[in-house]
CHARMM internal coordinates of N, CA and C (Angstrom, degrees):
IC EDIT
DIST 1 N 1 CA 1.4270
DIST 1 CA 1 C 1.5784
ANGL 1 N 1 CA 1 C 109.55
DIST 1 C 2 N 1.3362
ANGL 1 CA 1 C 2 N 115.28
DIHE 1 N 1 CA 1 C 2 N -45.36
DIST 2 N 2 CA 1.4603
ANGL 1 C 2 N 2 CA 118.93
DIHE 1 CA 1 C 2 N 2 CA -176.55
DIST 2 CA 2 C 1.5353
ANGL 2 N 2 CA 2 C 111.32
DIHE 1 C 2 N 2 CA 2 C -69.41
DIST 2 C 3 N 1.3222
ANGL 2 CA 2 C 3 N 117.60
DIHE 2 N 2 CA 2 C 3 N -37.90
DIST 3 N 3 CA 1.4655
ANGL 2 C 3 N 3 CA 120.00
DIHE 2 CA 2 C 3 N 3 CA -176.82
DIST 3 CA 3 C 1.5257
ANGL 3 N 3 CA 3 C 113.47
DIHE 2 C 3 N 3 CA 3 C -60.98
DIST 3 C 4 N 1.3006
ANGL 3 CA 3 C 4 N 116.77
DIHE 3 N 3 CA 3 C 4 N -24.40
DIST 4 N 4 CA 1.4873
ANGL 3 C 4 N 4 CA 118.72
DIHE 3 CA 3 C 4 N 4 CA 179.08
DIST 4 CA 4 C 1.5356
ANGL 4 N 4 CA 4 C 111.46
DIHE 3 C 4 N 4 CA 4 C -68.52
DIST 4 C 5 N 1.2946
ANGL 4 CA 4 C 5 N 118.81
DIHE 4 N 4 CA 4 C 5 N -13.28
DIST 5 N 5 CA 1.4896
ANGL 4 C 5 N 5 CA 121.87
DIHE 4 CA 4 C 5 N 5 CA 179.57
DIST 5 CA 5 C 1.4872
ANGL 5 N 5 CA 5 C 112.45
DIHE 4 C 5 N 5 CA 5 C -93.00
DIST 5 C 6 N 1.3026
ANGL 5 CA 5 C 6 N 119.35
DIHE 5 N 5 CA 5 C 6 N -6.59
DIST 6 N 6 CA 1.4631
ANGL 5 C 6 N 6 CA 122.96
DIHE 5 CA 5 C 6 N 6 CA 178.39
DIST 6 CA 6 C 1.5086
ANGL 6 N 6 CA 6 C 110.02
DIHE 5 C 6 N 6 CA 6 C -83.27
DIST 6 C 7 N 1.3500
ANGL 6 CA 6 C 7 N 118.06
DIHE 6 N 6 CA 6 C 7 N 145.02
DIST 7 N 7 CA 1.4543
ANGL 6 C 7 N 7 CA 121.03
DIHE 6 CA 6 C 7 N 7 CA 175.79
DIST 7 CA 7 C 1.5281
ANGL 7 N 7 CA 7 C 110.70
DIHE 6 C 7 N 7 CA 7 C -71.94
DIST 7 C 8 N 1.3353
ANGL 7 CA 7 C 8 N 116.47
DIHE 7 N 7 CA 7 C 8 N 161.56
DIST 8 N 8 CA 1.4722
ANGL 7 C 8 N 8 CA 119.68
DIHE 7 CA 7 C 8 N 8 CA 178.43
DIST 8 CA 8 C 1.5524
ANGL 8 N 8 CA 8 C 107.87
DIHE 7 C 8 N 8 CA 8 C -68.90
DIST 8 C 9 N 1.3318
ANGL 8 CA 8 C 9 N 114.42
DIHE 8 N 8 CA 8 C 9 N 152.89
DIST 9 N 9 CA 1.4501
ANGL 8 C 9 N 9 CA 120.03
DIHE 8 CA 8 C 9 N 9 CA 176.17
DIST 9 CA 9 C 1.5377
ANGL 9 N 9 CA 9 C 110.93
DIHE 8 C 9 N 9 CA 9 C -62.53
DIST 9 C 10 N 1.3284
ANGL 9 CA 9 C 10 N 116.16
DIHE 9 N 9 CA 9 C 10 N 146.23
DIST 10 N 10 CA 1.4668
ANGL 9 C 10 N 10 CA 119.05
DIHE 9 CA 9 C 10 N 10 CA -178.13
DIST 10 CA 10 C 1.5229
ANGL 10 N 10 CA 10 C 113.60
DIHE 9 C 10 N 10 CA 10 C -74.94
DIST 10 C 11 N 1.3165
ANGL 10 CA 10 C 11 N 116.01
DIHE 10 N 10 CA 10 C 11 N -22.41
DIST 11 N 11 CA 1.4829
ANGL 10 C 11 N 11 CA 118.15
DIHE 10 CA 10 C 11 N 11 CA -179.45
DIST 11 CA 11 C 1.5133
ANGL 11 N 11 CA 11 C 110.59
DIHE 10 C 11 N 11 CA 11 C 83.91
DIST 11 C 12 N 1.3395
ANGL 11 CA 11 C 12 N 114.22
DIHE 11 N 11 CA 11 C 12 N -173.37
DIST 12 N 12 CA 1.4310
ANGL 11 C 12 N 12 CA 122.55
DIHE 11 CA 11 C 12 N 12 CA -178.71
DIST 12 CA 12 C 1.5620
ANGL 12 N 12 CA 12 C 108.80
DIHE 11 C 12 N 12 CA 12 C -79.97
DIST 12 C 13 N 1.3519
ANGL 12 CA 12 C 13 N 116.75
DIHE 12 N 12 CA 12 C 13 N 129.23
DIST 13 N 13 CA 1.4778
ANGL 12 C 13 N 13 CA 118.58
DIHE 12 CA 12 C 13 N 13 CA 178.57
DIST 13 CA 13 C 1.5060
ANGL 13 N 13 CA 13 C 113.55
DIHE 12 C 13 N 13 CA 13 C -58.70
DIST 13 C 14 N 1.3237
ANGL 13 CA 13 C 14 N 117.46
DIHE 13 N 13 CA 13 C 14 N 148.30
DIST 14 N 14 CA 1.4512
ANGL 13 C 14 N 14 CA 122.68
DIHE 13 CA 13 C 14 N 14 CA 177.65
DIST 14 CA 14 C 1.5161
ANGL 14 N 14 CA 14 C 111.11
DIHE 13 C 14 N 14 CA 14 C -67.00
DIST 14 C 15 N 1.3392
ANGL 14 CA 14 C 15 N 115.59
DIHE 14 N 14 CA 14 C 15 N -49.18
DIST 15 N 15 CA 1.4694
ANGL 14 C 15 N 15 CA 120.11
DIHE 14 CA 14 C 15 N 15 CA 179.27
DIST 15 CA 15 C 1.5211
ANGL 15 N 15 CA 15 C 110.02
DIHE 14 C 15 N 15 CA 15 C -100.26
DIST 15 C 16 N 1.2979
ANGL 15 CA 15 C 16 N 116.10
DIHE 15 N 15 CA 15 C 16 N 93.64
DIST 16 N 16 CA 1.4722
ANGL 15 C 16 N 16 CA 121.43
DIHE 15 CA 15 C 16 N 16 CA -173.60
DIST 16 CA 16 C 1.5210
ANGL 16 N 16 CA 16 C 112.59
DIHE 15 C 16 N 16 CA 16 C -67.89
DIST 16 C 17 N 1.3539
ANGL 16 CA 16 C 17 N 117.96
DIHE 16 N 16 CA 16 C 17 N -34.71
DIST 17 N 17 CA 1.4836
ANGL 16 C 17 N 17 CA 121.47
DIHE 16 CA 16 C 17 N 17 CA 176.63
DIST 17 CA 17 C 1.5335
ANGL 17 N 17 CA 17 C 110.66
DIHE 16 C 17 N 17 CA 17 C -60.27
DIST 17 C 18 N 1.3140
ANGL 17 CA 17 C 18 N 115.28
DIHE 17 N 17 CA 17 C 18 N -46.45
DIST 18 N 18 CA 1.4703
ANGL 17 C 18 N 18 CA 120.48
DIHE 17 CA 17 C 18 N 18 CA 178.57
DIST 18 CA 18 C 1.5223
ANGL 18 N 18 CA 18 C 109.90
DIHE 17 C 18 N 18 CA 18 C -61.82
DIST 18 C 19 N 1.2999
ANGL 18 CA 18 C 19 N 118.38
DIHE 18 N 18 CA 18 C 19 N -43.11
DIST 19 N 19 CA 1.4565
ANGL 18 C 19 N 19 CA 122.87
DIHE 18 CA 18 C 19 N 19 CA 179.92
DIST 19 CA 19 C 1.5344
ANGL 19 N 19 CA 19 C 111.13
DIHE 18 C 19 N 19 CA 19 C -61.01
DIST 19 C 20 N 1.3485
ANGL 19 CA 19 C 20 N 117.43
DIHE 19 N 19 CA 19 C 20 N -46.41
DIST 20 N 20 CA 1.4515
ANGL 19 C 20 N 20 CA 121.84
DIHE 19 CA 19 C 20 N 20 CA 179.77
DIST 20 CA 20 C 1.5409
ANGL 20 N 20 CA 20 C 109.75
DIHE 19 C 20 N 20 CA 20 C -61.28
DIST 20 C 21 N 1.3484
ANGL 20 CA 20 C 21 N 116.69
DIHE 20 N 20 CA 20 C 21 N -40.98
DIST 21 N 21 CA 1.4657
ANGL 20 C 21 N 21 CA 119.42
DIHE 20 CA 20 C 21 N 21 CA 176.99
DIST 21 CA 21 C 1.5193
ANGL 21 N 21 CA 21 C 112.74
DIHE 20 C 21 N 21 CA 21 C -62.46
DIST 21 C 22 N 1.3414
ANGL 21 CA 21 C 22 N 116.57
DIHE 21 N 21 CA 21 C 22 N -41.87
DIST 22 N 22 CA 1.4899
ANGL 21 C 22 N 22 CA 120.48
DIHE 21 CA 21 C 22 N 22 CA 177.87
DIST 22 CA 22 C 1.5103
ANGL 22 N 22 CA 22 C 111.59
DIHE 21 C 22 N 22 CA 22 C -62.13
DIST 22 C 23 N 1.3246
ANGL 22 CA 22 C 23 N 116.62
DIHE 22 N 22 CA 22 C 23 N -40.93
DIST 23 N 23 CA 1.4461
ANGL 22 C 23 N 23 CA 120.23
DIHE 22 CA 22 C 23 N 23 CA 178.09
DIST 23 CA 23 C 1.5010
ANGL 23 N 23 CA 23 C 111.37
DIHE 22 C 23 N 23 CA 23 C -63.16
DIST 23 C 24 N 1.3555
ANGL 23 CA 23 C 24 N 116.05
DIHE 23 N 23 CA 23 C 24 N -43.02
DIST 24 N 24 CA 1.4512
ANGL 23 C 24 N 24 CA 121.08
DIHE 23 CA 23 C 24 N 24 CA 178.03
DIST 24 CA 24 C 1.5297
ANGL 24 N 24 CA 24 C 111.51
DIHE 23 C 24 N 24 CA 24 C -61.57
DIST 24 C 25 N 1.3513
ANGL 24 CA 24 C 25 N 116.26
DIHE 24 N 24 CA 24 C 25 N -41.92
DIST 25 N 25 CA 1.4511
ANGL 24 C 25 N 25 CA 120.45
DIHE 24 CA 24 C 25 N 25 CA 178.97
DIST 25 CA 25 C 1.5349
ANGL 25 N 25 CA 25 C 111.17
DIHE 24 C 25 N 25 CA 25 C -65.04
DIST 25 C 26 N 1.3200
ANGL 25 CA 25 C 26 N 117.89
DIHE 25 N 25 CA 25 C 26 N -40.75
DIST 26 N 26 CA 1.4375
ANGL 25 C 26 N 26 CA 121.40
DIHE 25 CA 25 C 26 N 26 CA 177.82
DIST 26 CA 26 C 1.5219
ANGL 26 N 26 CA 26 C 112.17
DIHE 25 C 26 N 26 CA 26 C -65.73
DIST 26 C 27 N 1.3268
ANGL 26 CA 26 C 27 N 116.24
DIHE 26 N 26 CA 26 C 27 N -32.80
DIST 27 N 27 CA 1.4845
ANGL 26 C 27 N 27 CA 122.85
DIHE 26 CA 26 C 27 N 27 CA 179.44
DIST 27 CA 27 C 1.5359
ANGL 27 N 27 CA 27 C 108.20
DIHE 26 C 27 N 27 CA 27 C -61.08
DIST 27 C 28 N 1.3300
ANGL 27 CA 27 C 28 N 114.19
DIHE 27 N 27 CA 27 C 28 N -49.59
DIST 28 N 28 CA 1.5164
ANGL 27 C 28 N 28 CA 119.19
DIHE 27 CA 27 C 28 N 28 CA -178.44
DIST 28 CA 28 C 1.5560
ANGL 28 N 28 CA 28 C 109.86
DIHE 27 C 28 N 28 CA 28 C -59.16
DIST 28 C 29 N 1.3407
ANGL 28 CA 28 C 29 N 114.96
DIHE 28 N 28 CA 28 C 29 N -45.04
DIST 29 N 29 CA 1.4366
ANGL 28 C 29 N 29 CA 118.44
DIHE 28 CA 28 C 29 N 29 CA 179.04
DIST 29 CA 29 C 1.5086
ANGL 29 N 29 CA 29 C 113.51
DIHE 28 C 29 N 29 CA 29 C -63.46
DIST 29 C 30 N 1.3754
ANGL 29 CA 29 C 30 N 115.18
DIHE 29 N 29 CA 29 C 30 N -42.18
DIST 30 N 30 CA 1.4882
ANGL 29 C 30 N 30 CA 118.33
DIHE 29 CA 29 C 30 N 30 CA 179.48
DIST 30 CA 30 C 1.5215
ANGL 30 N 30 CA 30 C 110.81
DIHE 29 C 30 N 30 CA 30 C -65.59
DIST 30 C 31 N 1.3390
ANGL 30 CA 30 C 31 N 117.54
DIHE 30 N 30 CA 30 C 31 N -40.18
DIST 31 N 31 CA 1.4861
ANGL 30 C 31 N 31 CA 118.84
DIHE 30 CA 30 C 31 N 31 CA -178.90
DIST 31 CA 31 C 1.5353
ANGL 31 N 31 CA 31 C 108.28
DIHE 30 C 31 N 31 CA 31 C -66.80
DIST 31 C 32 N 1.3286
ANGL 31 CA 31 C 32 N 117.55
DIHE 31 N 31 CA 31 C 32 N -42.24
DIST 32 N 32 CA 1.4572
ANGL 31 C 32 N 32 CA 119.99
DIHE 31 CA 31 C 32 N 32 CA 178.84
DIST 32 CA 32 C 1.5183
ANGL 32 N 32 CA 32 C 110.57
DIHE 31 C 32 N 32 CA 32 C -56.41
DIST 32 C 33 N 1.3122
ANGL 32 CA 32 C 33 N 117.82
DIHE 32 N 32 CA 32 C 33 N -49.28
DIST 33 N 33 CA 1.4587
ANGL 32 C 33 N 33 CA 121.48
DIHE 32 CA 32 C 33 N 33 CA -179.47
DIST 33 CA 33 C 1.5147
ANGL 33 N 33 CA 33 C 112.10
DIHE 32 C 33 N 33 CA 33 C -64.33
DIST 33 C 34 N 1.3234
ANGL 33 CA 33 C 34 N 117.83
DIHE 33 N 33 CA 33 C 34 N -44.41
DIST 34 N 34 CA 1.4738
ANGL 33 C 34 N 34 CA 121.57
DIHE 33 CA 33 C 34 N 34 CA 179.77
DIST 34 CA 34 C 1.5275
ANGL 34 N 34 CA 34 C 110.46
DIHE 33 C 34 N 34 CA 34 C -60.49
DIST 34 C 35 N 1.3108
ANGL 34 CA 34 C 35 N 116.69
DIHE 34 N 34 CA 34 C 35 N -47.95
DIST 35 N 35 CA 1.4620
ANGL 34 C 35 N 35 CA 119.17
DIHE 34 CA 34 C 35 N 35 CA -176.87
DIST 35 CA 35 C 1.5262
ANGL 35 N 35 CA 35 C 110.78
DIHE 34 C 35 N 35 CA 35 C -69.54
DIST 35 C 36 N 1.3436
ANGL 35 CA 35 C 36 N 117.42
DIHE 35 N 35 CA 35 C 36 N -39.27
DIST 36 N 36 CA 1.4627
ANGL 35 C 36 N 36 CA 117.51
DIHE 35 CA 35 C 36 N 36 CA -178.78
DIST 36 CA 36 C 1.5187
ANGL 36 N 36 CA 36 C 112.35
DIHE 35 C 36 N 36 CA 36 C -67.59
DIST 36 C 37 N 1.3192
ANGL 36 CA 36 C 37 N 115.45
DIHE 36 N 36 CA 36 C 37 N -30.96
DIST 37 N 37 CA 1.4926
ANGL 36 C 37 N 37 CA 118.51
DIHE 36 CA 36 C 37 N 37 CA 176.39
DIST 37 CA 37 C 1.5175
ANGL 37 N 37 CA 37 C 109.54
DIHE 36 C 37 N 37 CA 37 C -63.72
DIST 37 C 38 N 1.3524
ANGL 37 CA 37 C 38 N 116.31
DIHE 37 N 37 CA 37 C 38 N -35.51
DIST 38 N 38 CA 1.4663
ANGL 37 C 38 N 38 CA 121.19
DIHE 37 CA 37 C 38 N 38 CA 179.87
DIST 38 CA 38 C 1.5665
ANGL 38 N 38 CA 38 C 110.59
DIHE 37 C 38 N 38 CA 38 C -82.28
DIST 38 C 39 N 1.3057
ANGL 38 CA 38 C 39 N 116.22
DIHE 38 N 38 CA 38 C 39 N 8.44
DIST 39 N 39 CA 1.4777
ANGL 38 C 39 N 39 CA 123.25
DIHE 38 CA 38 C 39 N 39 CA 177.67
DIST 39 CA 39 C 1.4891
ANGL 39 N 39 CA 39 C 115.96
DIHE 38 C 39 N 39 CA 39 C 68.40
DIST 39 C 40 N 1.3740
ANGL 39 CA 39 C 40 N 117.67
DIHE 39 N 39 CA 39 C 40 N 24.88
DIST 40 N 40 CA 1.4358
ANGL 39 C 40 N 40 CA 121.45
DIHE 39 CA 39 C 40 N 40 CA 172.38
DIST 40 CA 40 C 1.5350
ANGL 40 N 40 CA 40 C 108.86
DIHE 39 C 40 N 40 CA 40 C -76.02
DIST 40 C 41 N 1.3316
ANGL 40 CA 40 C 41 N 116.30
DIHE 40 N 40 CA 40 C 41 N 151.03
DIST 41 N 41 CA 1.4293
ANGL 40 C 41 N 41 CA 119.48
DIHE 40 CA 40 C 41 N 41 CA 170.50
DIST 41 CA 41 C 1.5252
ANGL 41 N 41 CA 41 C 106.48
DIHE 40 C 41 N 41 CA 41 C -85.51
DIST 41 C 42 N 1.3066
ANGL 41 CA 41 C 42 N 117.84
DIHE 41 N 41 CA 41 C 42 N 103.15
DIST 42 N 42 CA 1.4506
ANGL 41 C 42 N 42 CA 123.09
DIHE 41 CA 41 C 42 N 42 CA -170.20
DIST 42 CA 42 C 1.5221
ANGL 42 N 42 CA 42 C 111.26
DIHE 41 C 42 N 42 CA 42 C -80.81
DIST 42 C 43 N 1.3208
ANGL 42 CA 42 C 43 N 116.31
DIHE 42 N 42 CA 42 C 43 N 124.34
DIST 43 N 43 CA 1.4634
ANGL 42 C 43 N 43 CA 120.44
DIHE 42 CA 42 C 43 N 43 CA 175.75
DIST 43 CA 43 C 1.5457
ANGL 43 N 43 CA 43 C 106.63
DIHE 42 C 43 N 43 CA 43 C -128.86
DIST 43 C 44 N 1.3265
ANGL 43 CA 43 C 44 N 114.45
DIHE 43 N 43 CA 43 C 44 N 168.76
DIST 44 N 44 CA 1.4824
ANGL 43 C 44 N 44 CA 118.81
DIHE 43 CA 43 C 44 N 44 CA 175.48
DIST 44 CA 44 C 1.4957
ANGL 44 N 44 CA 44 C 110.49
DIHE 43 C 44 N 44 CA 44 C -58.16
DIST 44 C 45 N 1.3432
ANGL 44 CA 44 C 45 N 117.54
DIHE 44 N 44 CA 44 C 45 N -39.31
DIST 45 N 45 CA 1.4286
ANGL 44 C 45 N 45 CA 122.16
DIHE 44 CA 44 C 45 N 45 CA -179.50
DIST 45 CA 45 C 1.4983
ANGL 45 N 45 CA 45 C 113.52
DIHE 44 C 45 N 45 CA 45 C -62.47
DIST 45 C 46 N 1.3647
ANGL 45 CA 45 C 46 N 115.03
DIHE 45 N 45 CA 45 C 46 N -40.39
DIST 46 N 46 CA 1.4450
ANGL 45 C 46 N 46 CA 118.88
DIHE 45 CA 45 C 46 N 46 CA 178.61
DIST 46 CA 46 C 1.5721
ANGL 46 N 46 CA 46 C 111.67
DIHE 45 C 46 N 46 CA 46 C -68.27
DIST 46 C 47 N 1.2949
ANGL 46 CA 46 C 47 N 114.86
DIHE 46 N 46 CA 46 C 47 N -38.67
DIST 47 N 47 CA 1.4461
ANGL 46 C 47 N 47 CA 118.06
DIHE 46 CA 46 C 47 N 47 CA 176.07
DIST 47 CA 47 C 1.4999
ANGL 47 N 47 CA 47 C 111.03
DIHE 46 C 47 N 47 CA 47 C -61.65
DIST 47 C 48 N 1.3386
ANGL 47 CA 47 C 48 N 118.74
DIHE 47 N 47 CA 47 C 48 N -42.79
DIST 48 N 48 CA 1.4332
ANGL 47 C 48 N 48 CA 121.20
DIHE 47 CA 47 C 48 N 48 CA 176.02
DIST 48 CA 48 C 1.5019
ANGL 48 N 48 CA 48 C 115.12
DIHE 47 C 48 N 48 CA 48 C -64.23
DIST 48 C 49 N 1.3635
ANGL 48 CA 48 C 49 N 115.33
DIHE 48 N 48 CA 48 C 49 N -33.28
DIST 49 N 49 CA 1.4809
ANGL 48 C 49 N 49 CA 118.76
DIHE 48 CA 48 C 49 N 49 CA 176.49
DIST 49 CA 49 C 1.5475
ANGL 49 N 49 CA 49 C 109.61
DIHE 48 C 49 N 49 CA 49 C -67.91
DIST 49 C 50 N 1.2859
ANGL 49 CA 49 C 50 N 117.53
DIHE 49 N 49 CA 49 C 50 N -38.85
DIST 50 N 50 CA 1.4807
ANGL 49 C 50 N 50 CA 121.02
DIHE 49 CA 49 C 50 N 50 CA 177.72
DIST 50 CA 50 C 1.5204
ANGL 50 N 50 CA 50 C 108.13
DIHE 49 C 50 N 50 CA 50 C -65.67
DIST 50 C 51 N 1.3015
ANGL 50 CA 50 C 51 N 117.61
DIHE 50 N 50 CA 50 C 51 N -43.83
DIST 51 N 51 CA 1.4517
ANGL 50 C 51 N 51 CA 120.71
DIHE 50 CA 50 C 51 N 51 CA -176.32
DIST 51 CA 51 C 1.5414
ANGL 51 N 51 CA 51 C 111.86
DIHE 50 C 51 N 51 CA 51 C -63.85
DIST 51 C 52 N 1.3525
ANGL 51 CA 51 C 52 N 115.52
DIHE 51 N 51 CA 51 C 52 N -35.63
DIST 52 N 52 CA 1.4407
ANGL 51 C 52 N 52 CA 120.24
DIHE 51 CA 51 C 52 N 52 CA -179.17
DIST 52 CA 52 C 1.5558
ANGL 52 N 52 CA 52 C 113.65
DIHE 51 C 52 N 52 CA 52 C -91.20
DIST 52 C 53 N 1.3187
ANGL 52 CA 52 C 53 N 114.95
DIHE 52 N 52 CA 52 C 53 N 4.82
DIST 53 N 53 CA 1.4851
ANGL 52 C 53 N 53 CA 122.24
DIHE 52 CA 52 C 53 N 53 CA 178.70
DIST 53 CA 53 C 1.5138
ANGL 53 N 53 CA 53 C 113.54
DIHE 52 C 53 N 53 CA 53 C 60.43
DIST 53 C 54 N 1.3413
ANGL 53 CA 53 C 54 N 116.11
DIHE 53 N 53 CA 53 C 54 N 37.39
DIST 54 N 54 CA 1.4684
ANGL 53 C 54 N 54 CA 118.48
DIHE 53 CA 53 C 54 N 54 CA 177.11
DIST 54 CA 54 C 1.4766
ANGL 54 N 54 CA 54 C 111.34
DIHE 53 C 54 N 54 CA 54 C -83.98
END
COOR INIT
IC SEED 1 N 1 CA 1 C
IC BUILD
């Protein structure tokens, strides 16, 4: 009953390169917000360290 209220899946994007770039851009924004909430001084270097799991 509940599943009938969900929208259909969007499927695979037509422009996959654009999609991957959008995901990467969202990642940077999400990391920035997550770290700033934790009161880190967020820099490009810190975001890269998080991305590379250092």
